[in-house]
LUMDREN-170010 format. One record per residue (C-alpha): x, y, z. Coordinates in pm, whole numbers, plus 50000, padded with zeros to 5 digits. Example, Ala and Ser with C-alpha at 12.3 -4.5 7.8 and 13.67 -1.06 7.14 Angstrom:
LUMDREN-170010
512304955050780/513674989450714/
END
This chain:
LUMDREN-170010
499685003150002/501425032349884/502675057050191/500255085850255/502395121550292/501455138650588/502135175450606/503365187650964/502205221750958/504495248851182/506015280351220/503365305151187/503075342751250/503365348851618/505995350351927/505405315551933/506735306951597/510255285251730/508105269251972/505715257551749/508785240251576/509765226551831/506325211151858/506805199451520/509895181351557/508335161151853/505695151651641/507855142251368/509675117651576/506465100951596/504725098751268/505065059151177/507205058850910/506055022050776/502375039050725/503545074350637/505835101850462/505825128350701/507415161750587/507705199750808/506145230450603/507075258650806/504715286150768/505605322050786/505245359450699/507875353050463/506335323250298/505465288650305/508575258250280/508185224350308/511475212250506/513135181950276/515245151750391/518105167050209/518135191850447/516795218350180/513465239150188/510735235849868/508215265049861/504245256249901/502295266849620/499465280449853/496785275549600/496705241049630/499485231949891/501705217249658/505495212349693/508385194249480/510625171049684/514455166649615/513555139449281/511435168849121/507865150749168/505215175149299/503505160849590/500175169049767/500085161650136/497045134350224/496585149850551/497985180450782/499105177451124/498405215251221/500835224151554/501035258651508/500485280651839/498965310651781/498415330551451/497085315251196/496925277851301/495335283751619/492365305551504/490845287051232/492485303550947/494205274650852/491355253450917/489175270350692/492025270250416/492535231050456/488655224850424/488485248150090/491035223349957/489685195050079/492935183250280/491565164450631/493555176350925/494005170951317/492855195451492/489305212551579/487055225351347/487175265451201/484645275551484/486435255951725/489805268351690/488815305551655/486025298751977/489185284752211/491665310652057/489445340852228/489935333152553/487545356752682/484635341152439/485915306952539/485035309352876/482335331252857/480585305752654/481515275652857/480215294253163/476615293553034/477165257553058/477845257853439/481695259753418/483565280653664/486025308153544/487445338253717/485905372953718/487515390553371/487095415353141/487825426852815/489805457152638/489765463952299/490345500552131/488835518152442/490735526552754/489385514253052/490475529453402/492495514953649/490385522653917/487425504053735/490025475153651/490785471554017/486985477554116/485835444453868/488725419153922/490295432754235/494615425654279/496125409054199/495135403153884/496035391753521/496725406053193/497055389752937/496795388552536/493475374652430/494655356252143/498075345952233/500005317952383/502945307252559/502455329152837/504005356252610/502645390652683/501345377953048/501895400353337/500615395353714/499885421753856/500355429254229/499895470154239/497305491554058/500535508853888/501265477853745/498175476453543/498745501453262/502215489853152/501055456453163/497865463652905/500475482452671/502735449452692/499915428252625/498795449952317/502005442952191/501075405252143/497285412052046/495085438552017/492715426752254/493345422852635/492015403252872/492175407853256/491155384453482/491245383353836/493565362754029/492915329654174/494995310054430/495005272854386/496465243854244/496875247453869/496355215653611/496605206553305/494305175153161/495105162952797/492345149052616/491955129252243/489055116752069/489015088151743/486205061751573/488975033051729/489755051152099/486395068852152/487445102552394/490285091652594/490885116152892/494805116352976/495545116753377/496145147653491/499285168453585/499905194353892/501745225553780/504165238854022/506105269353899/508875282554066/508075318953918/505045340954034/503295322653740/503625294053472/505105316753250/507325313252955/510495304453144/508245276953336/507485261053032/510225256452818/513165267653034/512745241853335/511885265853609/508915243053732/508255208353829/505645190253679/503405159353841/501655137953689/499535121253793/498565151654000/498585146154347/494725150754424/492225127954551/490325098854387/487105120154372/488495153554232/490735136353993/487725118053838/485465153353897/488635171553679/488365140753425/484565141553353/484985180653324/487455179653077/485365149752887/482405173952887/484125206752794/485785182252458/481905173052383/480485206152421/482975222552201/482465189051914/486545186952026/489165169051744/492495157151756/494055165452079/493275191852331/494225202852644/492355220052923/493715238853222/492435245753532/492985256853865/491625244654238/490405268154486/488725265854793/485595278854908/485695263855287/485845226655275/484785227854905/487075220954614/486305242954333/487385237753992/487795267953776/488665267353389/491965288653313/491845276752952/491815253052661/494355246952402/493295232252081/496535229451909/498815222952230/502285215852305/503855184152151/507585185252258/508845152652453/508555172152727/505075189752688/502185180152907/500555155452655/503705131552599/504105133752976/500295120952989/500085098952740/503465078952938/501625084153263/498315064153106/500795036652941/500375052052594/502695058552317/502435090052149/503565070751802/499825050651824/498215080151978/499305102051605/498765070551428/495295068151513/494265103551464/495685103651129/493965068750984/490525083251165/490855114850937/492295092350592/
END
């Protein structure tokens, strides 16, 4: 049987470009070469290029998503694994592009990608289903007075780009004087700025995926203990964090978190691998599960949450990636 050609689309136009390429390398290492021929396709403002096996790069024709290999053959991928963190892969633009071309892809639909990329919209949508979220406000072009922000969300608070990831542009504000500079910093990443109340508790990350073969699989939970003020870029990618999988939770709380992850995935009609992040707070003796955000294209480096959780579940990333590809093609 002829091997299917897989394009692992990475890079993008945001500050997460290089992080995305690291995820692409992880996915590339898990692709079953007995079944598939993978190529990393790097997307940027400068152009789209396929990374060939001999180390060269081949321009991608964006009209039909084809490129020429080392032998001069024109290739059109049979499947696309989207691992761009940020624009244009996490916000629905590439999903719409591949829908138009009729090429199956790994992630959720255009609508769900756009919704989960907009943290404020997603949280408010899920709030309607009874999901607990932090008090927040969204700033677009209009300035908002510092005193109004403090009155709404209190201090400390988090100021973050509404459409970005990897903690780029995020600030934990402890004083009122911190807020306006933090807004300016966040606006350098995204025109819309999300300001959220600070929640003091245990931070968690929980992966989930679904195929016709496996059904919905909720992975073990990871507990995140940052050595910094919060789970920032250095904590995520430079080892300044302790990640404990499975998380140190009671059996009851573990089941509640995993049940909520599955419910959110199904509410959103999720597809492929997604990750849901939470923080558990306390009201007296009661544990409250608060949604932080949803990652529709989570990090996939060898040390990312999803591979950690797969190992804890006794699963192999190679098989998970194979199942996702074969489910779509």
